[in-house]
C-alpha positions in Angstrom: 39.1 9.4 -1.2 36.5 6.6 -1.7 33.2 7.0 0.1 31.6 3.9 1.7 27.9 3.3 1.3 26.6 1.6 4.5 23.2 0.3 5.4 21.5 3.1 7.3 19.5 2.8 10.5 16.2 1.1 9.5 14.1 1.9 12.5 13.4 0.4 15.9 13.9 -3.4 16.1 15.1 -3.7 12.4 18.8 -4.9 12.4 19.1 -6.4 8.9 17.7 -6.2 5.4 17.9 -8.0 2.1 19.6 -6.3 -0.8 16.7 -6.5 -3.3 18.3 -5.0 -6.4 20.9 -2.5 -7.6 19.4 0.5 -9.4 22.8 1.4 -10.9 25.5 -0.9 -12.3 29.0 -1.5 -11.1 31.1 1.1 -12.7 28.4 3.6 -13.4 28.9 7.3 -12.8 26.4 8.4 -10.1 25.3 11.8 -8.8 24.9 12.9 -5.2 21.6 11.7 -3.7 20.8 9.4 -6.8 19.2 6.1 -5.6 21.8 3.3 -5.9 20.1 0.2 -4.4 16.8 -1.0 -2.9 16.7 -2.8 0.4 13.8 -5.0 1.7 13.2 -5.0 5.4 10.4 -6.8 7.2 8.5 -3.4 7.2 9.2 -1.6 4.1 11.5 -1.3 1.0 14.2 1.4 1.4 16.2 3.2 -1.3 19.9 3.9 -0.5 21.1 7.2 -2.0 24.6 8.1 -3.1 26.4 10.3 -0.5 28.6 11.9 -3.2 29.1 11.9 -7.0 31.6 9.4 -8.4 32.0 5.9 -9.7 30.0 3.1 -8.1 31.9 0.1 -7.0 29.5 -2.7 -5.8 30.4 -4.9 -2.8 27.2 -7.0 -2.3 25.0 -9.0 -4.7 21.2 -8.9 -4.9 19.7 -11.4 -2.4 22.5 -10.9 0.2 21.4 -10.2 3.8 23.1 -7.1 5.1 23.2 -5.7 8.6 22.8 -2.0 9.7 26.1 -0.2 9.3 27.6 -2.9 6.9 29.3 -1.5 3.7 27.5 -2.6 0.6 29.4 -0.4 -1.9 31.9 2.4 -2.3 32.0 5.5 -4.5 35.4 6.3 -6.0 36.4 9.7 -7.3 35.6 10.5 -10.9 38.6 9.7 -13.1 40.5 12.6 -14.6 38.8 13.6 -17.9 35.5 11.8 -17.2 32.4 13.8 -17.1 30.9 13.8 -13.6 27.2 12.7 -13.2 24.7 15.4 -13.0 22.4 15.6 -10.0 19.1 14.0 -10.9 16.3 16.4 -11.5 13.4 16.3 -9.1 10.4 14.5 -10.5 7.3 16.4 -11.2 5.3 14.5 -8.6 6.2 12.0 -5.9 4.3 9.6 -3.7 4.8 12.0 -0.8 3.1 14.8 -2.9 0.0 12.8 -3.6 -2.1 14.6 -1.0 -5.3 15.9 -2.5 -5.2 19.5 -3.9 -7.3 22.1 -2.3 -8.8 23.2 -5.6 -10.4 21.1 -8.3 -7.6 21.8 -10.8 -6.4 18.8 -12.9 -3.4 17.1 -11.6 -0.1 17.3 -13.6 1.0 14.0 -15.1 4.3 12.9 -13.4 7.3 13.0 -15.5 8.3 9.4 -16.3 11.5 8.1 -15.1 14.2 7.5 -17.6 15.5 4.0 -18.1 19.1 3.4 -17.6 21.1 4.5 -20.6 22.2 1.7 -23.0 19.8 -0.9 -21.5 16.4 -1.5 -23.1 13.8 -3.2 -20.8 13.1 -6.8 -21.5 10.5 -9.3 -20.1 13.3 -10.9 -18.0 14.0 -7.6 -16.2 10.4 -7.2 -15.0 8.8 -8.3 -11.7 6.7 -11.5 -12.0 3.3 -9.8 -11.9 4.4 -7.2 -14.5 6.1 -9.8 -16.7 2.9 -11.9 -16.6 0.8 -8.9 -17.7 3.2 -8.1 -20.5 3.3 -11.7 -21.8 -0.5 -12.3 -21.6 -1.2 -9.2 -23.5 1.7 -9.5 -25.9 3.1 -6.1 -25.1 6.6 -5.2 -26.2 8.4 -3.8 -23.0 10.4 -1.4 -25.2 7.1 0.4 -26.1 6.2 0.9 -22.5 7.2 4.2 -20.8 8.7 3.3 -17.3 7.8 5.4 -14.3 9.0 3.1 -11.5 12.1 3.8 -9.3 15.3 3.4 -11.2 13.5 3.4 -14.6 11.7 0.2 -13.9 8.5 -0.8 -15.6 5.6 -1.2 -13.1 2.2 -2.7 -13.6 0.5 0.7 -14.0 2.8 1.5 -16.9 1.6 -1.6 -18.8 -2.0 -0.8 -18.1 -1.5 2.7 -19.4 0.0 1.3 -22.5 -3.0 -1.0 -23.0 -5.5 1.7 -22.3 -3.7 3.8 -25.0 -3.9 1.0 -27.4 -7.7 0.6 -26.7 -8.5 4.4 -27.0 -9.3 5.4 -30.7 -7.8 8.5 -32.1 -9.7 11.4 -33.8 -10.0 9.4 -37.0 -11.1 6.2 -35.2 -7.7 4.6 -35.4 -5.4 3.5 -32.5 -2.9 6.4 -31.8 0.0 4.1 -32.3 -1.3 2.6 -35.6 -0.4 4.1 -39.0 -3.2 5.3 -41.3 -4.2 2.3 -43.6 -4.0 2.6 -47.3 -7.5 1.2 -47.9 -10.4 0.9 -45.4 -10.6 -2.5 -43.8 -12.2 -4.1 -40.8 -11.5 -2.5 -37.4 -8.6 -4.0 -35.4 -9.6 -6.5 -32.7 -9.8 -4.8 -29.2 -7.0 -5.6 -26.8 -8.2 -7.9 -24.1 -6.6 -7.2 -20.7 -6.0 -10.5 -18.9 -7.0 -10.3 -15.3 -4.0 -10.1 -12.9 -3.4 -13.2 -10.8 -2.9 -12.9 -7.1 0.7 -13.1 -5.7 -0.1 -16.5 -4.1 -0.8 -17.9 -7.6 2.5 -16.5 -9.0 4.4 -18.1 -6.2 2.9 -21.5 -7.1 4.0 -21.2 -10.7 7.3 -22.5 -11.9 9.2 -25.7 -11.9 8.2 -28.6 -9.6 10.1 -31.8 -8.8 9.1 -35.2 -9.9 6.7 -35.5 -6.9 5.0 -32.3 -7.9 6.4 -30.2 -5.1 8.2 -26.9 -5.2 9.9 -25.3 -2.2 10.0 -21.4 -2.1 11.7 -19.5 0.5 9.4 -17.1 2.4 10.0 -13.4 1.8 11.4 -11.4 4.8 8.1 -9.6 5.2 6.1 -12.9 5.1 8.3 -14.3 7.8 7.9 -11.2 9.9 4.1 -11.3 9.5 4.1 -15.0 10.5 6.2 -14.3 13.6 4.0 -11.4 14.7 0.7 -13.4 14.2 2.0 -16.3 16.2 3.3 -13.9 18.8 -0.1 -12.3 19.1 -1.8 -15.6 19.6 0.7 -16.7 22.2 0.9 -13.4 24.3 -2.6 -11.8 24.2 -6.0 -13.2 25.3 -7.8 -12.5 22.0 -11.6 -12.5 21.9 -13.8 -11.3 19.0 -17.3 -9.8 19.3 -19.6 -9.1 16.4 -22.3 -6.7 15.4 -23.9 -5.5 12.1 -24.4 -2.0 10.8 -27.0 -0.6 8.3 -25.1 1.2 5.7 -28.1 3.0 4.2 -27.4 6.4 5.6 -23.7 6.5 4.6 -24.4 5.3 1.1 -27.2 7.9 0.6 -24.7 10.6 2.0 -21.9 9.5 -0.4 -24.3 9.3 -3.4 -25.5 12.9 -2.7 -22.2 14.5 -2.1 -19.4 12.4 -3.6 -19.2 14.5 -6.8 -19.1 17.8 -4.9 -16.6 16.3 -2.4 -14.3 15.3 -5.3 -14.6 18.7 -6.9 -13.7 20.6 -3.7 -10.9 18.2 -2.3 -9.8 16.3 -5.4 -10.2 12.9 -3.7 -13.1 10.5 -3.6 -15.3 10.1 -0.6 -15.0 6.5 0.4 -16.3 4.4 3.3 -13.1 4.4 5.2 -13.3 8.0 6.3 -16.6 7.4 8.0 -15.2 4.3 9.8 -12.0 6.2 10.9 -13.9 9.0 12.3 -16.4 6.7 14.0 -13.4 4.7 15.5 -11.7 7.8 16.8 -14.9 9.0 18.6 -15.6 5.5 20.0 -11.9 5.2 21.3 -12.5 8.5 23.2 -15.2 6.8 25.2 -13.4 3.5 25.7 -9.7 4.4 26.1 -8.7 0.8 27.1 -9.4 -0.4 23.5 -6.7 2.3 22.5 -4.3 1.1 25.1 -1.9 -1.8 25.4 -0.2 -4.0 28.0 3.5 -3.3 28.9 4.6 -5.7 31.4 2.6 -5.1 34.5 1.4 -1.7 33.2 -1.3 -0.5 31.0 -0.1 2.3 28.5 -2.9 4.8 27.6 -2.8 7.2 24.6 -4.5 10.6 24.2 -4.2 10.3 20.4 -5.1 7.7 17.8 -2.5 6.4 15.4 -4.8 4.5 13.1 -3.4 1.5 11.2 -5.1 0.7 7.8 -4.3 -2.7 6.6 -3.4 -2.8 2.8 -2.9 -6.0 0.8 0.2 -5.9 -1.5 2.1 -8.5 -3.6 4.6 -8.8 -0.8 2.0 -9.5 1.9 -0.2 -7.5 4.3 1.1 -4.1 5.1 -0.3 -1.8 7.8 0.5 2.0 7.1 -0.4 4.3 9.9 -2.5 7.5 9.9 -0.6 9.5 12.5 -2.9 11.5 14.9 -6.1 10.5 13.0 -8.1 12.4 15.6 -6.9 15.7 14.0 -7.8 14.7 10.4 -10.8 15.9 8.4 -12.7 13.5 6.1 -10.7 14.9 3.2 -7.4 14.5 4.9 -8.2 10.9 5.9 -9.2 10.0 2.3 -6.1 11.6 0.8 -3.8 10.0 3.3 -5.2 6.6 2.8 -4.8 7.0 -0.9 -1.2 8.1 -0.6 -0.3 5.4 1.9 -2.0 2.6 -0.1 -0.2 3.7 -3.3 3.2 3.9 -1.5 2.5 0.4 0.2 1.8 -1.2 -3.1 4.9 0.4 -4.7 6.9 -0.8 -1.7 8.0 2.9 -0.9 6.5 3.4 2.5 8.8 5.1 5.0 9.6 3.3 8.3 7.9 6.1 10.3 4.7 5.4 8.2 4.6 1.8 9.4 5.1 2.2 13.2 3.3 3.5 16.1 -0.3 2.3 15.5 -2.6 2.2 18.5 -5.6 0.6 16.8 -6.0 -1.0 13.4 -8.8 -1.3 10.8 -8.8 -4.2 8.2 -11.3 -4.5 5.4 -11.8 -8.0 4.2 -14.9 -6.9 2.5 -13.0 -5.7 -0.6 -12.3 -9.4 -1.3 -15.8 -10.5 -0.6 -15.4 -11.6 3.0 -18.7 -11.8 4.8 -17.3 -12.5 8.3 -14.0 -13.0 9.9 -12.1 -12.8 13.2 -9.1 -10.5 12.8 -5.9 -11.2 14.7 -4.3 -8.4 16.8 -1.2 -6.7 15.7 0.9 -6.5 19.0 1.1 -4.5 21.1 -2.4 -3.2 20.1 -5.4 -4.2 22.1 -8.0 -3.8 19.4 -8.6 -4.4 15.6 -11.8 -3.7 13.7 -12.8 -6.0 10.8 -14.9 -4.5 8.0 -16.7 -6.9 5.7 -18.7 -7.0 2.4 -22.0 -4.9 2.2 -24.8 -7.2 1.4 -28.5 -6.5 0.9 -30.4 -8.4 3.6 -33.9 -8.5 5.0 -34.1 -6.8 8.3 -36.8 -5.7 10.7 -37.5 -2.0 10.7 -40.2 -0.6 13.0 -42.1 -3.9 12.7 -41.7 -4.3 9.0 -39.3 -6.3 6.9 -37.1 -4.1 4.6 -34.1 -4.9 2.4 -31.1 -2.9 3.6 -27.4 -2.8 2.8 -25.8 -4.5 5.8 -22.3 -5.0 6.9 -21.0 -7.3 9.7 -18.4 -5.7 12.0 -15.9 -7.7 14.1 -13.9 -6.4 16.9 -11.0 -8.5 18.2 -9.6 -7.3 21.5 -7.1 -8.2 24.2 -9.3 -9.5 27.1 -6.5 -8.9 29.5 -7.4 -5.3 29.7 -10.6 -5.0 27.7 -13.7 -6.4 29.3 -16.6 -7.9 27.5 -18.9 -4.9 28.4 -16.4 -2.5 27.0 -15.8 -4.3 23.8 -19.6 -4.7 23.1 -20.2 -1.1 24.1 -17.5 0.2 21.8 -19.0 -1.8 18.9 -22.5 -0.5 19.7 -21.2 3.1 19.8 -19.5 2.6 16.5 -22.7 1.2 15.0 -24.8 4.1 16.2 -22.3 6.7 14.7 -22.2 4.9 11.3 -26.0 4.5 11.1 -26.5 8.2 11.9 -23.5 10.0 10.3 -24.7 13.4 11.6 -23.3 12.2 15.0 -19.9 12.1 13.4 -20.1 15.7 12.3 -21.4 16.8 15.7 -19.1 14.5 17.6 -21.9 13.3 19.9 
């Protein structure tokens, strides 16, 4: 009996998706639980696995919009005499297992995914950003070991290939280069071209005679636009500012970052300090962690902390569930895991929902000041910015300190000016004296 492959439930408020690509071809033998297709929703990319082993028969094309419950393929029984597909082996490491180890042992290298049999990767099969990197550095895709889902080449695979070409072997030669017959001048180093932002890649291509090109917005970009406009139309958004002296945190990181990495296997960044400071401040000012629902105000005794991550598909906000229970090491490892999954388009829907407060860091792009927009139904979002050395008055003297501007955008319907300013001052005090974060005072 044929087995239908339907679009599964994709989470609250998600009713349709776009069939991004097939990971197996029509007529291929597939194994149970083997990924067949990748769907793009307005929140995340989702792999569709095979329910049973058999022969795949495709019913939808890449680019089609499909609804929850709709059949996109079927799996026929394996013909008599044909060898059934074996169940795929579990990879050595997955994105879900990227949590920092408790001991400083070296991490095993993930086993690379195997490209589909009979099909060598070519430049045309690559995503635009990967194809651009391959072409600019004159890399042969057949020489790149793919580790992406479905045997695809991702940007990190190309960078590893370039790093390998740049690293000399024991005899001073490139590992991939044969030993020369006679000594000669050393090969020219490989120059890695800087990656262009996604906005630049969208602007490339063919334009009409008037110099104009029309490109359909991606589903996630449309969803972002809808949510931002909705936030502006439904909430009374106001932003308040303050600045924080980062000297104490930077000194603490410089002193303990190596030991922290040895013990927990993850780097000690700034975000864990900000996350802990936000959690403590929200305890004192619970309305900033609440939201409006009709005529009611909904409070939370927990903090689901959204961390904005920029990806090629647009801004994504994975969520640290119950951040109030997390240690510094847990926060850092979860942020690393979620950021990697976000950039690979492999976040689960449960990892993108339920945020009660959000942090966005425009400072990584050099932003000095901004006014973040709320993500409904949340009532608060904190904007971090670039750390700049500036002259400040300290005990009647002018000193040069590493300073960061902070911006808190809030829903003025339930958060008063006194609360928002006090929240930001409390945050500033905790960050300028990290001991208070440890003592929770």
